[in-house]
N, C-alpha and C positions, 0 to 999 in steps of 0.2 A: 507296338507293345512296350518296347524299351523306353520310348519317349513318355508314354503314359505313366510307367512305373517311376521314372525319374521325376516327373512332375509331382506325383503323390509323395515321394520321399522329401522333395523340396518343401512342399506345403506343410508336412508334419514336422519337419526339422526347423522351420522358421520360428523364431521366438514369438510367443504370444504377447501382445500388448496388454497392460492392465486396463481395467475399465476406467471411465472418467471419474466415477465416485471414489475409487481407490486412489487415484492420482491426487484428487483434491483433498482427500483426508490426509495423505502423506504430506501435502503442502501445508495444511493446517498444523500438523504435528511438528513440521520443520520450523515453523515460525512461532510456535508456542513457547512462552517464557512465563516465569512468575513475576519478574520485573526486569527492567532494562533502563539504563541511563546512557547518555552520550551527548556529543556535541555535533551540530550540523551547521554547515555554511551553505547558503543557497545564493545563486547568482541568476538574476533575471536578465535575459538577453533579448532585446527587441529585434524586430525584423531589420531595422536599420543599423543594428549593432550596438545600441546603447546598453550599458550594463549597470546593474544595481545589485549590491551585495549586502546580505544580512547574516548575522551569526546568532544561533539559538542553542539553548540547552533543552534536552528532551528527557522526560521522565515517563515511564510506562509501568503500570501495575495491573496485574490480572485481578479481576473482581469475581464476586459470587453472584452476579446478576444474570448469569446464564453461562452456557458452555462457551469457552473461549471468548469471553468479553473482557475488555480492558478499559482502563482510564489512561488518558494521554494528556500531559501538561507540556506545552511548548512555551519557553520564556525567552524573549529576545534579550541578548546581551550586548550587541553591537550592530550599528553605530549608536552613538549617544542619544540621538533624537527619537529612537524607538526602544531603547533599553527599558526593561521593566514591563513592556507590553507582553501579554500572555494570552494563550488560548487553552481552554480546557474542554476535552471531549470525554464524555461518560457513555460508554456503550451499554445498550440494554437489549436483551433478547425479546423478539416479537413486538418491539415498539421503536419509535424514533429515538435515536441517540440524543442525549442532551449535549449541547455545545455552547460555550460561552467565550466572549472576547473581553479581556480586561484592558482598560486604557488608563495608565497611571496619571495622566493629566486630569482625569475626571474622578479618580479614586473609586471607580465603580465598575462592575461587570455587566455586560450586556448580553442577554440571551439571544442566540442565533436561531431564528425561526426555521422549522423544517422546510418551509417554502424557499428559504435562502441557501439551502445546502449546495446549490449549483453555483453560488458566488465564489469568486476566486479568493484564496487565502492570502491576505496581505500582498496583493499585487502579483502573486505567482500564477503559473498556469495550473496549479493544483487547487482543486475546489475543496470545500469543507466535506463533501461526500467522499472525495478521494482520500482525505485524511483518515476518516473513519474506516474505509475499506482497507487502507494500508495497515491498520492495526491487526485485522484478522479478516480473512475472506468469509463473507456471509453465505456459507454453503447452502443453508436451508432456503435462501431467497432466490436461488438460481437453478436452472436446468442446464446441466453440462453434457456436452457431446464431444467425444474424442475424435479429432479430425485427422490425426496422423502424427508424424514425427518430422521435425525440422532442426536445422542447426542455426542458432542465433549467437552471433559474436563468438563463434568457435565452440559453443557448448551445445551438446545434444539435448533437445527439448521435446516434450510432448506439446502438441498444439490442440487446444480445446476451444469450443464455442460456449459462451455463457449467456443464456437468455434469462431475463428477469421473469419470475413467476407472476401470475396474475395478481394484481393488487399492490405490487411493490412500487413505492414512489421513488423513482430514480430518473436522473437526467439522461441516462443511457438506454438505448434500445437494444444494444448488443455489445458484448466485449469478446475479443479474441485473446486467448491467454497462451503463453508459452511457459511451461514449467520445466526447469532444469532437471534432467534425469539423475544427476549425481547428488544434488543437494535438496531437490524438491522446492527450491525457491523460485519465485516469479522472475523471469528474466526479460519478459516483454509483455505488454498489454496494449491492445489497440481498442480505443473507445469509439463507438459509433452512436449517432443520434437516432431518434425515433423514425427518421425518414431514410435511414441507412447510410447517411453521410459520415465519412471518416472525420472525427473531431480531433483526437489527440493520440499520441503514442508515448507510452512509458517504457523506458529501457533501464535495466539494472546491470551494472558491470563491477569489476574488481571484487569478486566474491571470494572471501577469505574466512578461515576459522576464527571464532571469537571465544576466548577463554578455553577451559579444558573440558567443557561439558558436551562437546560434539556439535555445538552450534556454529552455523555459518551465517554471514550477513554480507549483503552488497554494500560496498563502501562508496559507491558512486551511483547516482540515478539521474535520469534526465526525462523531463516531460516536454514533449514538443507539441505545440498547437499547430496542426496542419492547416487550419483555417486562417490563422493570422500570421503565421511565420515566427511567432514568439516562442521562446524556450526558457525553461527553468532547469538549471543544473544544481544538484545537491551533492555535497561532499560530507561524508560522515567520518568521525574520529572518536577515539576514547570510549568505545563501547564497553560497558560492564553489564553482564547478564547474571541475574539471580544473586546479586550482591546486597540486596536490601534497599527498599525505598519507603519513606515515611508516608503512610496512607493519608495522613492529615493534609498533605500537599494538594490533594485532588478535590478541592472545594473552592467555591467563590470566596468564602471567608478567608482562606489562606492567601489567595491572590490579593485581596483588598487590605489585609492587615500585616502582611509580612514586612 
């Protein structure tokens, strides 16, 4: 009798976990901004240890094309042989995002076909689909299930499974997500193919406050391709959130005439 009573007390005193929808909404709110600028440096590291480093400036602006949709402009600044190259992503609700690649040698922008969203971005282990998903989690396109709690790199996190809803065009059959309980940022994602094979692992570290508005951002991320052994590491610096960005920058005209 005492044992049964103790078990009942333990069950009712244990903290209840939020449901998956609430966790993902908290994640979306934690990453929401009006605009964001900053610099990033990425290093591609091959399985053999060969390294290639590039530096870019990023500009993000929230749009009115749907809930939590953004424009993203990435402009290469170093080394000289790729300086001026730029990519533009225009998110759209309920339809494929528009993505463009500008090559300064040609002085023209090339539209990236939706069928090419699984292509790697400028030699990194990050695809064009990953770029769009990094701007904002497409909550309406996935079914989320809370699997429990785990510690990732010393941070307590919710572990969720994300399955694409029927009709969604994606290179991934499943993702496992770890959402930091303190900041609600994504601290790890494991990507799986349509046959269940583990493709890549994304990890975010060095999470710190940015500005005075209660925002947090990871200042280091890593994308590991478990199939090839190649890795892309990204270091962020100079974050500015809600400081103002010129909306005219997010167009092919701006890229081609600046």
